[in-house]
C-alpha positions in Angstrom: -0.3 -0.3 -0.1 2.7 2.6 0.8 4.5 1.6 -2.1 1.1 2.3 -4.1 1.3 5.5 -2.6 4.7 6.4 -3.0 3.9 5.1 -7.4 0.6 7.7 -7.3 2.6 11.0 -6.2 5.6 10.1 -8.5 3.2 10.0 -11.4 1.2 13.4 -9.5 4.9 14.9 -9.6 5.8 13.9 -13.3 2.6 15.7 -14.8 3.3 18.6 -12.5 6.5 18.8 -13.9 5.2 17.8 -17.4 2.3 20.7 -18.1 5.2 23.3 -16.5 7.6 22.6 -19.2 4.4 22.4 -21.7 3.4 26.1 -20.8 6.5 26.9 -20.5 8.5 25.8 -23.4 5.3 25.1 -25.9 2.7 27.3 -25.6 4.8 30.2 -24.9 8.2 29.6 -26.5 7.3 29.5 -30.0 6.0 33.4 -29.6 9.0 34.2 -27.6 11.3 33.0 -30.5 9.4 34.7 -33.1 9.6 37.8 -31.0 13.5 37.6 -30.1 13.8 36.7 -33.8 11.9 40.0 -35.1 14.3 42.1 -32.2 17.5 40.4 -33.9 16.2 41.1 -37.4 17.7 43.4 -39.2 17.6 44.8 -43.6 21.1 45.6 -45.6 20.6 47.8 -48.0 23.5 48.9 -50.9 24.1 52.8 -51.5 26.0 54.5 -54.0 26.8 58.1 -55.5 27.5 61.6 -53.9 28.9 59.7 -50.4 32.3 59.1 -48.6 31.5 55.1 -47.8 29.3 53.6 -50.9 28.9 49.6 -50.5 26.6 47.6 -47.9 24.6 49.0 -44.8 22.9 46.8 -41.8 20.1 48.6 -40.2 17.0 47.6 -38.3 13.9 47.0 -40.0 12.1 50.5 -38.9 15.2 52.6 -40.8 14.5 55.3 -42.5 17.0 57.0 -45.3 18.0 59.1 -42.9 19.3 56.7 -41.3 22.0 56.3 -43.3 23.1 58.8 -44.5 24.2 59.3 -41.0 26.0 56.4 -41.7 27.6 56.4 -44.9 28.5 60.7 -44.5 27.4 62.1 -47.7 29.7 64.7 -49.7 29.0 68.0 -50.0 28.4 67.7 -53.7 24.9 65.2 -52.9 21.8 66.8 -53.8 19.8 65.8 -50.5 17.3 68.5 -51.3 16.0 65.6 -54.7 15.6 62.9 -51.5 13.2 62.3 -48.7 14.4 61.4 -46.1 12.0 60.1 -44.5 11.8 57.3 -47.1 10.6 53.7 -45.4 13.6 51.3 -46.1 13.1 47.7 -47.4 15.4 44.5 -47.4 17.5 44.4 -50.5 16.6 48.2 -51.6 19.4 50.4 -54.2 19.9 53.7 -53.6 21.3 56.2 -55.7 22.5 59.5 -53.9 22.6 62.2 -56.8 25.2 64.6 -56.9 24.0 67.6 -57.1 25.1 68.6 -61.5 23.7 65.5 -62.3 19.8 66.9 -60.8 20.1 70.1 -62.2 20.6 68.4 -66.0 17.9 66.2 -65.1 15.5 69.6 -64.7 15.3 72.0 -67.7 17.0 75.7 -67.7 14.1 77.9 -67.3 13.9 78.9 -70.7 10.8 80.0 -72.9 8.5 76.3 -74.3 10.2 75.3 -77.3 13.7 76.6 -76.8 13.6 74.6 -72.9 12.4 71.6 -74.5 15.0 71.7 -77.4 18.1 72.1 -74.5 17.1 69.7 -72.5 16.6 67.2 -76.0 20.1 68.4 -76.3 21.6 67.7 -72.9 20.1 64.0 -73.0 21.7 63.6 -76.9 25.2 62.4 -76.2 28.1 63.7 -78.3 28.2 60.1 -79.6 24.8 60.6 -80.3 23.4 58.3 -77.4 20.2 59.0 -75.3 21.3 59.7 -72.2 18.8 57.2 -69.9 19.1 59.3 -67.0 18.3 62.5 -67.8 16.0 61.6 -71.8 12.7 63.0 -71.9 9.5 60.6 -72.7 10.3 62.0 -75.7 13.3 61.2 -76.6 13.6 57.9 -74.7 10.0 57.1 -77.0 12.5 57.1 -80.1 14.5 53.7 -78.9 13.6 51.2 -81.0 10.8 48.8 -78.8 9.9 51.5 -76.5 6.6 53.1 -76.9 5.1 56.0 -74.6 3.8 54.0 -71.8 7.9 51.9 -71.8 9.4 55.4 -71.5 7.1 56.8 -68.8 8.0 53.3 -66.6 12.1 54.4 -67.7 11.0 57.0 -66.1 9.2 56.0 -62.5 12.5 53.9 -62.5 14.6 56.5 -62.5 12.4 58.2 -59.9 11.9 55.7 -57.7 15.5 53.8 -57.6 17.3 57.1 -58.4 19.9 57.4 -61.8 20.9 54.0 -64.0 24.3 53.6 -63.1 25.2 51.8 -66.6 22.9 51.0 -69.8 22.6 47.5 -68.9 20.3 48.5 -65.7 17.1 49.7 -68.2 16.9 45.5 -68.5 15.6 46.4 -64.2 12.5 48.0 -65.9 9.2 46.3 -66.3 8.6 45.2 -70.1 12.8 46.0 -71.2 14.0 42.2 -71.4 17.5 41.4 -73.2 16.2 41.4 -76.4 14.4 44.7 -76.0 17.9 45.4 -74.1 20.0 44.1 -77.0 17.7 46.0 -80.1 18.7 49.8 -78.1 21.8 49.2 -76.3 24.2 50.6 -78.8 21.9 54.0 -79.3 21.8 54.5 -74.9 24.6 55.6 -72.3 24.2 57.3 -68.5 26.2 60.3 -69.2 25.8 63.4 -71.7 
């Protein structure tokens, strides 16, 4: 009888201990692990252009563009007015900080109507007759083979969202421009005036 009572007490103790482990690790455990993983998570962005330290930057998930600039130190020639410093960043994002003179090339000079349009068109066509995809307007981009008004607008939209193209091949990042379309226009585009 005494032996039987001992087994009953051991059984109760095992059940209570099992319940405590269940409650501690299995019920609360996964949630706490997820919370810890989210707290330790970080995003990585690539930054280039008018900065002292171009390259990969690791940030918290709530980071803004201003947080990146504090780490990479923009150059005095950087055009920070062209950027939204409050922009929330995404993992894997590429950020190109424009130079002031590049931004000046994009904005047409304050001339009258046709003269301003003609000057902008001349700025977007380099001495080799190639179209500068960083400064060209919709009309100039529309002249490229395989590019219509809709695709020209997507190129401008991409340039607005992600910054200047670093190399002509970056056009393939624009939705609707694949290797075959790019091959048709590759000899006609440049990223420098």
